[in-house]
LUMZAKE-951878 format. One record per residue (C-alpha): x, y, z; residue number from 1; chain. Coordinates in steps of 0.2 Angstrom, whole numbers, padded with zeros to 4 digits. Each point is the difference from the previous one (the first is absolute). Last residue first. Example, Ala and Ser with C-alpha at 12.3 -4.5 7.8 and 13.67 -1.06 7.14 Angstrom:
<atoms>
      px      py      pz     i   ch
    0068   -0005    0036     2    A
   -0006   -0017    0003     1    A
</atoms>
This chain:
<atoms>
      px      py      pz     i   ch
    0368   -0220   -0157   616    A
   -0010   -0015   -0005   615    A
    0001   -0013    0014   614    A
    0002   -0018   -0003   613    A
   -0002   -0016    0010   612    A
    0005   -0017   -0008   611    A
   -0007   -0018    0000   610    A
    0002   -0019    0003   609    A
   -0012   -0010    0009   608    A
    0000   -0018    0006   607    A
   -0015   -0009    0008   606    A
    0003   -0017    0007   605    A
   -0011   -0016    0003   604    A
   -0017    0010   -0004   603    A
   -0013   -0003    0013   602    A
   -0013   -0014    0003   601    A
   -0018    0004    0004   600    A
   -0009   -0015    0005   599    A
   -0002    0006    0018   598    A
    0008    0018    0002   597    A
    0018    0004    0004   596    A
    0005   -0016   -0009   595    A
    0019   -0002   -0003   594    A
    0008   -0006   -0016   593    A
    0018    0003    0007   592    A
    0013    0006   -0012   591    A
    0012    0005    0014   590    A
    0003    0017   -0009   589    A
   -0018    0004    0003   588    A
    0002    0018   -0007   587    A
    0014    0005   -0010   586    A
    0004    0019   -0004   585    A
    0013    0008   -0011   584    A
    0002    0018   -0002   583    A
    0009    0013   -0011   582    A
    0003    0019    0003   581    A
   -0001    0016   -0011   580    A
   -0002    0018    0005   579    A
    0010    0002    0014   578    A
    0015   -0011   -0007   577    A
    0002   -0018   -0003   576    A
   -0009   -0005    0015   575    A
    0000   -0019    0002   574    A
   -0014   -0008    0009   573    A
   -0001   -0017    0007   572    A
   -0016   -0010    0008   571    A
    0000   -0017    0006   570    A
   -0015   -0010    0008   569    A
    0000   -0016    0010   568    A
   -0016   -0008    0005   567    A
   -0006   -0014    0011   566    A
   -0018   -0004    0004   565    A
   -0005   -0014    0012   564    A
   -0012   -0012   -0007   563    A
   -0019    0004   -0001   562    A
   -0008   -0010    0013   561    A
   -0015   -0012    0001   560    A
   -0009   -0003    0017   559    A
   -0007   -0016    0004   558    A
   -0017   -0002    0008   557    A
   -0004   -0018    0007   556    A
   -0009   -0013   -0009   555    A
    0012   -0014    0002   554    A
    0006    0001   -0018   553    A
    0003    0019    0002   552    A
   -0014    0013   -0003   551    A
    0006    0016   -0008   550    A
    0004    0018    0006   549    A
    0007    0013   -0012   548    A
    0013    0014   -0002   547    A
    0012   -0001    0015   546    A
    0016    0010   -0003   545    A
    0018   -0006    0001   544    A
    0013    0013    0005   543    A
    0006    0014   -0011   542    A
    0018    0002   -0004   541    A
    0009    0015   -0008   540    A
    0018    0002   -0006   539    A
    0004    0017   -0007   538    A
    0016    0006   -0011   537    A
    0002    0018   -0003   536    A
    0014    0007   -0012   535    A
    0005    0018   -0003   534    A
    0014    0004   -0012   533    A
    0005    0018   -0004   532    A
   -0005    0009    0016   531    A
    0018   -0003    0006   530    A
   -0004   -0018    0003   529    A
   -0017   -0002    0008   528    A
   -0004   -0017    0007   527    A
   -0017   -0005    0007   526    A
   -0002   -0017    0010   525    A
   -0016   -0008    0005   524    A
   -0007   -0014    0012   523    A
   -0018   -0003    0001   522    A
   -0012   -0010    0012   521    A
   -0017   -0005    0000   520    A
   -0009   -0011    0014   519    A
   -0017   -0010    0004   518    A
   -0007    0004   -0017   517    A
   -0018    0005   -0001   516    A
   -0009   -0006   -0016   515    A
   -0014   -0009    0010   514    A
   -0006   -0001    0018   513    A
   -0008   -0016    0005   512    A
   -0015    0000    0012   511    A
    0004   -0003    0018   510    A
   -0005   -0016    0008   509    A
   -0014   -0002    0013   508    A
    0000   -0015    0010   507    A
   -0013   -0013    0004   506    A
   -0002   -0007   -0016   505    A
    0007    0013   -0013   504    A
   -0009    0016    0003   503    A
    0006    0014   -0010   502    A
    0010    0015    0003   501    A
    0002    0019   -0004   500    A
    0012    0011    0010   499    A
    0015   -0007   -0011   498    A
    0017    0000    0008   497    A
    0015    0006   -0010   496    A
    0018    0000    0005   495    A
    0012    0009   -0011   494    A
    0019    0002   -0002   493    A
    0009    0014   -0009   492    A
    0016    0003   -0008   491    A
    0013    0013   -0005   490    A
    0018    0000   -0005   489    A
    0008    0016   -0008   488    A
    0017    0003   -0007   487    A
    0005    0017   -0008   486    A
    0017    0003   -0009   485    A
    0008    0015   -0008   484    A
   -0009    0015    0007   483    A
    0009    0000    0017   482    A
    0000   -0018    0005   481    A
   -0017   -0003    0006   480    A
   -0005   -0016    0010   479    A
   -0019   -0003    0003   478    A
   -0008   -0013    0011   477    A
   -0019   -0003    0001   476    A
   -0012   -0007    0012   475    A
   -0015   -0011    0003   474    A
   -0014   -0005    0010   473    A
   -0020   -0001   -0005   472    A
   -0013   -0007    0010   471    A
   -0016   -0001   -0009   470    A
   -0018   -0001    0006   469    A
   -0015   -0005   -0011   468    A
   -0016    0004   -0008   467    A
    0000   -0006   -0018   466    A
   -0007    0007   -0017   465    A
    0002   -0011   -0015   464    A
    0001    0007   -0017   463    A
   -0005   -0011   -0016   462    A
    0013   -0006   -0011   461    A
   -0002   -0007   -0018   460    A
    0012   -0013   -0008   459    A
   -0009   -0016    0006   458    A
   -0005   -0005   -0018   457    A
   -0018   -0003    0007   456    A
   -0003    0018    0005   455    A
   -0015   -0001    0012   454    A
    0012   -0008    0013   453    A
    0009    0017    0003   452    A
    0018   -0003    0005   451    A
    0005    0008    0017   450    A
    0006    0017    0005   449    A
    0005    0010    0015   448    A
   -0004    0017    0007   447    A
   -0002    0004    0019   446    A
   -0019    0003    0005   445    A
    0004    0004    0018   444    A
    0019    0001    0004   443    A
    0007   -0001    0018   442    A
    0019    0004    0000   441    A
    0014   -0003    0011   440    A
    0017    0007   -0006   439    A
    0018   -0002    0003   438    A
    0015    0010   -0005   437    A
    0019   -0001   -0001   436    A
    0010    0013   -0010   435    A
    0019   -0001   -0001   434    A
    0011    0014   -0009   433    A
    0019   -0001   -0004   432    A
    0010    0013   -0010   431    A
   -0004    0016    0010   430    A
    0004   -0010    0016   429    A
   -0009   -0011    0012   428    A
   -0017    0008   -0004   427    A
   -0012   -0012    0008   426    A
   -0019    0000   -0003   425    A
   -0013   -0008    0010   424    A
   -0018   -0001   -0005   423    A
   -0015   -0005    0010   422    A
   -0017   -0003   -0007   421    A
   -0019    0000    0003   420    A
   -0010   -0001   -0016   419    A
   -0020    0000   -0001   418    A
   -0007   -0004   -0017   417    A
   -0016    0003   -0010   416    A
   -0002   -0006   -0018   415    A
   -0014    0007   -0010   414    A
   -0008   -0013   -0011   413    A
   -0002   -0004   -0019   412    A
   -0008   -0014   -0008   411    A
    0007   -0004   -0018   410    A
   -0011    0006   -0014   409    A
    0011   -0008   -0013   408    A
    0011   -0014    0007   407    A
    0018    0004    0006   406    A
    0015   -0004   -0011   405    A
    0009    0017    0003   404    A
    0004   -0005    0018   403    A
    0007    0014    0012   402    A
   -0002    0015   -0013   401    A
   -0017   -0008   -0005   400    A
   -0007    0001    0017   399    A
    0005    0018    0002   398    A
   -0010    0007   -0015   397    A
   -0014   -0012    0005   396    A
   -0001    0010    0016   395    A
    0007   -0006    0017   394    A
   -0005    0014    0011   393    A
    0011    0004    0015   392    A
   -0005    0001    0019   391    A
    0013    0006    0011   390    A
    0011   -0004    0015   389    A
    0015    0005    0010   388    A
    0009   -0003    0017   387    A
    0019    0004   -0001   386    A
    0015   -0002    0011   385    A
    0016    0006   -0007   384    A
    0018   -0003    0007   383    A
    0016    0008   -0006   382    A
    0018   -0005    0002   381    A
    0017    0008    0000   380    A
   -0009    0017   -0002   379    A
    0012    0007    0013   378    A
   -0004   -0012    0014   377    A
   -0018   -0002   -0003   376    A
   -0013    0006   -0014   375    A
   -0019    0000    0003   374    A
   -0016   -0003   -0009   373    A
   -0018   -0001    0005   372    A
   -0014   -0004   -0013   371    A
   -0018    0002    0001   370    A
   -0015   -0002   -0012   369    A
   -0013   -0011    0008   368    A
   -0016   -0005   -0010   367    A
   -0019    0003    0002   366    A
   -0014   -0007   -0011   365    A
   -0017    0008   -0005   364    A
   -0012   -0010   -0010   363    A
   -0009    0008   -0015   362    A
   -0013   -0011   -0007   361    A
    0002   -0008   -0017   360    A
    0012   -0012    0007   359    A
    0019   -0003   -0004   358    A
    0003    0017   -0008   357    A
   -0010    0012    0011   356    A
    0013    0000    0014   355    A
    0001    0016    0010   354    A
    0017    0001    0007   353    A
    0007    0009    0015   352    A
    0019   -0001    0000   351    A
    0009    0005    0017   350    A
    0014    0011    0005   349    A
    0017    0001    0008   348    A
    0017    0001   -0008   347    A
    0014    0003    0012   346    A
    0019    0003   -0002   345    A
    0008   -0002    0017   344    A
    0015    0009    0005   343    A
   -0008    0010    0014   342    A
   -0016    0003   -0010   341    A
    0000    0002   -0019   340    A
   -0017    0002   -0008   339    A
   -0012   -0007   -0014   338    A
   -0019    0002    0003   337    A
   -0014   -0011   -0008   336    A
   -0018    0001   -0006   335    A
   -0004   -0013   -0013   334    A
   -0018    0001   -0008   333    A
   -0003   -0014   -0013   332    A
   -0016   -0002   -0011   331    A
   -0002   -0016   -0011   330    A
   -0011   -0003   -0015   329    A
   -0009   -0013   -0010   328    A
   -0012    0001   -0015   327    A
   -0006   -0016   -0008   326    A
   -0006   -0004   -0018   325    A
   -0005   -0017   -0006   324    A
    0000   -0011   -0016   323    A
    0000   -0019    0002   322    A
   -0018   -0001   -0008   321    A
    0008    0009   -0015   320    A
   -0010    0015   -0005   319    A
   -0010    0003   -0016   318    A
   -0016    0002    0008   317    A
    0002   -0017    0008   316    A
    0014   -0013   -0003   315    A
    0001   -0018    0005   314    A
    0015   -0004   -0012   313    A
    0014    0004    0013   312    A
   -0010   -0009    0014   311    A
   -0001   -0015   -0011   310    A
    0019    0000   -0004   309    A
    0004    0003    0018   308    A
   -0008   -0016    0005   307    A
    0007   -0009   -0015   306    A
    0018    0004    0006   305    A
    0013    0013   -0005   304    A
    0014   -0007   -0010   303    A
    0005    0015   -0011   302    A
   -0002    0017    0009   301    A
   -0018    0007    0000   300    A
   -0011    0008   -0013   299    A
   -0012    0015   -0003   298    A
    0004    0006    0018   297    A
   -0009    0014    0010   296    A
    0009    0004    0016   295    A
   -0001    0017    0008   294    A
    0010    0007    0015   293    A
    0000    0017    0007   292    A
    0013    0003    0013   291    A
    0001    0015    0012   290    A
    0015    0004    0011   289    A
    0000    0015    0013   288    A
    0014    0005    0010   287    A
    0003    0014    0014   286    A
    0016    0003    0009   285    A
   -0001    0012    0015   284    A
    0018    0005    0005   283    A
    0009    0008    0015   282    A
    0017    0005    0000   281    A
    0012    0001    0016   280    A
    0015    0009    0006   279    A
    0004   -0002    0018   278    A
    0007    0015    0009   277    A
   -0013    0013    0005   276    A
   -0010   -0013    0010   275    A
   -0005   -0008   -0017   274    A
    0003    0010   -0016   273    A
   -0010    0001   -0015   272    A
   -0002   -0006   -0018   271    A
   -0017   -0001   -0008   270    A
   -0005   -0014   -0014   269    A
   -0016   -0002   -0010   268    A
   -0001   -0015   -0011   267    A
   -0005   -0007   -0017   266    A
   -0008   -0014   -0009   265    A
   -0012   -0003   -0014   264    A
   -0001   -0016   -0010   263    A
   -0014   -0004   -0013   262    A
    0001   -0017   -0008   261    A
   -0009   -0007   -0015   260    A
    0000   -0019   -0003   259    A
   -0005   -0008   -0016   258    A
   -0001   -0018   -0005   257    A
   -0008   -0006   -0016   256    A
    0010   -0015   -0003   255    A
    0017    0008   -0003   254    A
    0004    0015    0011   253    A
   -0004    0018    0003   252    A
    0007    0009    0014   251    A
   -0004    0018    0003   250    A
    0011    0011    0012   249    A
   -0005    0017    0007   248    A
    0011    0010    0013   247    A
   -0001    0014    0012   246    A
    0013    0006    0011   245    A
    0000    0014    0014   244    A
    0015    0006    0011   243    A
   -0001    0012    0014   242    A
    0009    0013    0011   241    A
   -0004    0010    0015   240    A
    0014    0011    0007   239    A
    0004    0001    0018   238    A
    0018   -0007   -0003   237    A
    0005    0003   -0018   236    A
   -0004   -0014   -0013   235    A
   -0003    0009   -0016   234    A
    0000   -0011   -0015   233    A
   -0019   -0001   -0001   232    A
   -0008   -0014   -0010   231    A
   -0010   -0003   -0016   230    A
   -0004   -0015   -0010   229    A
   -0007   -0008   -0016   228    A
   -0001   -0017   -0006   227    A
   -0005   -0009   -0016   226    A
   -0003   -0018   -0005   225    A
   -0003   -0011   -0014   224    A
    0002   -0020    0003   223    A
   -0001   -0014   -0012   222    A
    0000   -0018    0005   221    A
    0001   -0013   -0013   220    A
   -0002   -0019    0002   219    A
    0000   -0013   -0014   218    A
   -0008   -0017    0001   217    A
   -0011    0000   -0015   216    A
    0011    0012   -0009   215    A
    0013   -0013   -0003   214    A
   -0012   -0010   -0011   213    A
   -0002   -0018    0003   212    A
    0001   -0014   -0014   211    A
    0020    0000    0001   210    A
    0000   -0004    0018   209    A
   -0008   -0017   -0003   208    A
   -0018   -0002    0007   207    A
   -0009   -0014    0010   206    A
   -0006    0014    0013   205    A
    0007   -0008    0016   204    A
    0013   -0013   -0005   203    A
    0005    0009   -0016   202    A
    0004    0016    0009   201    A
    0008   -0008    0015   200    A
    0011   -0010   -0012   199    A
    0005    0016   -0009   198    A
    0004    0009    0016   197    A
   -0010    0012    0010   196    A
    0004    0016    0009   195    A
    0001    0012   -0015   194    A
   -0013    0012    0006   193    A
    0007    0013   -0012   192    A
    0008    0017    0004   191    A
   -0001    0018   -0004   190    A
    0002    0015    0011   189    A
   -0003    0017   -0007   188    A
    0003    0017    0009   187    A
   -0006    0018   -0003   186    A
    0005    0016    0008   185    A
   -0004    0017    0006   184    A
    0010    0010    0013   183    A
   -0003    0016    0010   182    A
    0009    0011    0013   181    A
   -0002    0017    0008   180    A
    0013    0006    0013   179    A
   -0006    0015    0010   178    A
    0013    0011    0007   177    A
   -0009    0018   -0004   176    A
    0010    0002   -0015   175    A
   -0006   -0016   -0008   174    A
    0010   -0016   -0002   173    A
   -0005   -0011   -0015   172    A
    0000   -0019   -0002   171    A
   -0002   -0011   -0016   170    A
   -0004   -0017   -0006   169    A
   -0002   -0010   -0016   168    A
   -0002   -0019    0002   167    A
    0001   -0015   -0013   166    A
    0001   -0017    0006   165    A
    0000   -0017   -0009   164    A
    0002   -0017    0008   163    A
    0000   -0017   -0011   162    A
    0000   -0017    0006   161    A
    0000   -0016   -0011   160    A
   -0001   -0019    0003   159    A
   -0001   -0008   -0017   158    A
   -0004   -0018    0001   157    A
   -0001   -0010    0016   156    A
    0010   -0015   -0006   155    A
    0005   -0011    0015   154    A
   -0014   -0013    0000   153    A
    0002   -0003   -0018   152    A
   -0015   -0006   -0011   151    A
    0009   -0014   -0010   150    A
    0007   -0002   -0018   149    A
    0002    0018   -0005   148    A
    0011    0006    0016   147    A
   -0001    0017    0004   146    A
    0015    0006    0012   145    A
   -0002    0009    0017   144    A
   -0003    0019    0003   143    A
   -0002    0011   -0015   142    A
    0007    0018   -0001   141    A
   -0009    0016   -0003   140    A
    0008    0012    0013   139    A
   -0005    0018    0003   138    A
    0007    0016    0008   137    A
   -0005    0018   -0005   136    A
    0003    0016    0009   135    A
   -0005    0018   -0005   134    A
    0004    0015    0011   133    A
   -0005    0018   -0002   132    A
    0006    0017    0007   131    A
   -0003    0015    0010   130    A
    0009    0011    0013   129    A
   -0004    0017    0007   128    A
    0005    0013    0013   127    A
    0019    0000    0001   126    A
    0005   -0007   -0016   125    A
    0013   -0013   -0007   124    A
   -0005   -0009   -0015   123    A
   -0017   -0007   -0005   122    A
   -0001   -0019    0000   121    A
   -0002   -0013   -0014   120    A
    0001   -0019    0003   119    A
   -0001   -0013   -0012   118    A
    0001   -0020    0003   117    A
    0000   -0015   -0012   116    A
    0002   -0018    0004   115    A
   -0003   -0015   -0012   114    A
   -0001   -0018    0006   113    A
   -0002   -0013   -0014   112    A
    0004   -0014    0012   111    A
    0018    0005   -0001   110    A
    0004    0019    0003   109    A
   -0001    0018   -0007   108    A
    0004    0016    0006   107    A
   -0002    0019   -0001   106    A
    0001    0014    0012   105    A
   -0002    0018   -0005   104    A
    0002    0016    0011   103    A
   -0004    0017   -0002   102    A
    0003    0018    0007   101    A
    0018   -0001    0005   100    A
    0006    0010    0014    99    A
    0018    0008    0001    98    A
    0006    0002    0017    97    A
    0000    0019    0005    96    A
    0017    0010   -0001    95    A
    0007    0002    0017    94    A
   -0005    0017    0008    93    A
    0011    0016   -0002    92    A
    0002    0008    0016    91    A
    0005    0019   -0002    90    A
    0014    0004    0012    89    A
   -0001    0015    0012    88    A
    0017    0010    0000    87    A
    0013   -0004    0013    86    A
    0004    0009    0015    85    A
    0017   -0003    0007    84    A
    0002   -0011    0016    83    A
    0007    0008    0016    82    A
    0010   -0013    0009    81    A
    0005    0006    0019    80    A
   -0013   -0013    0007    79    A
   -0005   -0001    0018    78    A
   -0010   -0015    0006    77    A
   -0008    0001    0017    76    A
   -0006   -0018    0005    75    A
   -0018   -0007    0004    74    A
   -0001   -0018    0004    73    A
   -0018   -0007   -0005    72    A
   -0005   -0018    0003    71    A
   -0014   -0004   -0011    70    A
   -0016   -0011    0000    69    A
   -0012   -0004   -0014    68    A
   -0015   -0010    0002    67    A
   -0003   -0009   -0017    66    A
   -0013    0002   -0013    65    A
   -0006   -0016   -0006    64    A
    0005   -0008   -0017    63    A
   -0013   -0012   -0005    62    A
    0006   -0017   -0008    61    A
   -0009   -0005   -0015    60    A
   -0011   -0015   -0004    59    A
   -0015    0011   -0001    58    A
   -0001    0012    0014    57    A
   -0012    0014   -0005    56    A
    0007    0017   -0001    55    A
   -0007    0016    0008    54    A
   -0007    0011   -0013    53    A
    0011    0016    0001    52    A
    0003    0013    0013    51    A
    0006    0017    0001    50    A
    0002    0009    0016    49    A
    0018   -0004    0002    48    A
    0007   -0009    0015    47    A
    0009    0009    0014    46    A
    0016   -0009    0005    45    A
    0001    0003    0019    44    A
    0018    0000    0007    43    A
    0003   -0009    0017    42    A
    0016    0005    0008    41    A
    0004   -0010    0015    40    A
    0001    0010    0015    39    A
    0012    0012    0009    38    A
    0007    0009   -0015    37    A
    0014    0011    0005    36    A
    0001    0016   -0010    35    A
    0017    0009    0000    34    A
    0000    0018   -0003    33    A
    0014    0009   -0011    32    A
   -0010    0003   -0015    31    A
    0006    0016   -0009    30    A
   -0009    0007   -0016    29    A
   -0015    0007    0008    28    A
    0010    0013    0010    27    A
   -0013    0009    0011    26    A
    0001   -0012    0015    25    A
    0019    0002    0000    24    A
   -0001    0019   -0001    23    A
   -0012    0000    0015    22    A
    0012   -0012    0010    21    A
    0015    0011   -0004    20    A
   -0010    0015    0006    19    A
   -0004   -0007    0016    18    A
    0017   -0006    0003    17    A
    0008    0018   -0004    16    A
   -0013    0007    0012    15    A
    0004   -0011    0014    14    A
    0019    0003   -0002    13    A
   -0003    0019    0000    12    A
   -0011   -0002    0016    11    A
    0014   -0010    0009    10    A
    0014    0013   -0005     9    A
   -0011    0014    0007     8    A
   -0003   -0008    0015     7    A
    0019   -0003    0004     6    A
    0003    0018   -0004     5    A
   -0013    0006    0012     4    A
    0007   -0011    0014     3    A
    0017    0008   -0002     2    A
   -0007    0017    0000     1    A
</atoms>
């Protein structure tokens, strides 16, 4: 009996314990368990499956994903506070900033220098935009002073320049995520071959300046261009995207020059993952450039010599003996892939070019296209290594943008370049940024200029194409103080070696390289005071440049240099309100009569006053 009572007590206690455990397991609102983590917690942050086009590192610091490590300590938290329910609130967005559809800018300066700009753009829209812009900038001043008694060596007469551009543009986004774009425009560049003084004109042609017409040494370039494009906006992983653009441009210039250009380029890209964790985008970029050049002059600029005079007069079937027509083309195929791998941002590819520009036959060329970039120590500094190359056509339209005083029917080439560089960028803080870089380049048919001997006034240039190596080292320093102050210092130093040599005695000597400075530097400061007064000052310097070679007294070659150029520019804008502001600009504040091209002196100082206005 006694044993039976003890047994009954034990069974009762056991059933109560089992019931208590079952009730505790069924109660989801009570957590009395203690979890002991015996290893470091390593969370995995899953990346989204949507990727965009991988960025190209161009003077920016890439922010790489960091490896995240957390130490987690769990604690039970009991709260007796029961918040009352609230009604759902309707979120009212902030009013959109008012946009203005138009913009005027008018100004006038010394040397009879008018400025006019007009810009119109459609207002805010999710699927379309269109507009038109028009710009005119010119100057009609005279360099030097005319003297009645003598032929002045410092009087160059009127040295005008004029630039006018009118362009209409538009974009449309369709419902199937395609962006369509188009633009059409016209440009006019006008100048004169003013690079001769009164004394030179009299010594060479025995003429006073008043006896020649300004039209006899004018130069005008007119360009009509149109472009259309389409591209996909969907950049999801495992989705095929594309972009295609086509454009035509017709350059028709003084002295019977015409150049018609057709450009087609596009790419196909596909996003995917590597090893199920590394995102990548593969591209296939295709480019075609075709140029049809024709030349049939009825006259040439003032001062061309007798040999060209005979050739110009020797006509057959109504065509000038100097007339010619040529067709040149370039094909480029550029496959590459962009991806991130263990903190490295990698761009790997190659350029396969078919050169039908320099020679009539098609000649294949291969260039590297690779960049590797990585950030260290929480983005304190970033290192980028690159090996790139390509071939680029130097058409008449590109030549005149570099030097508007080139001779009609200038020879054109396609420049090949191989560039190997390193870049280090330091982000010491949000306000201070250092950038140091170096590059070694091999250039074939690199562009330069020299005076053409067939023009006796020595005021017309001909292109010169050199094969050379170039070492470029430089850097920049930027200081930002919020939005009020920005200071920037940058500079480059160059070392050139010409691959072409000539025999001098028992040695071979490099041919001189013209119009290439040994250094350039600039220091600028921008101040923004409460978006009311904005000022910018910039000091620039350009090292001396060789421009010719002559024989000295001993018969040895002596190189002539253009002096170092110093420039100080100042610009101040006062914003009266959102619609009206006033500006003041002064270029070449040091009043230096520098020469960027031989025999072409610049204005001493160009001052411009004006205003901007927006119609409400």
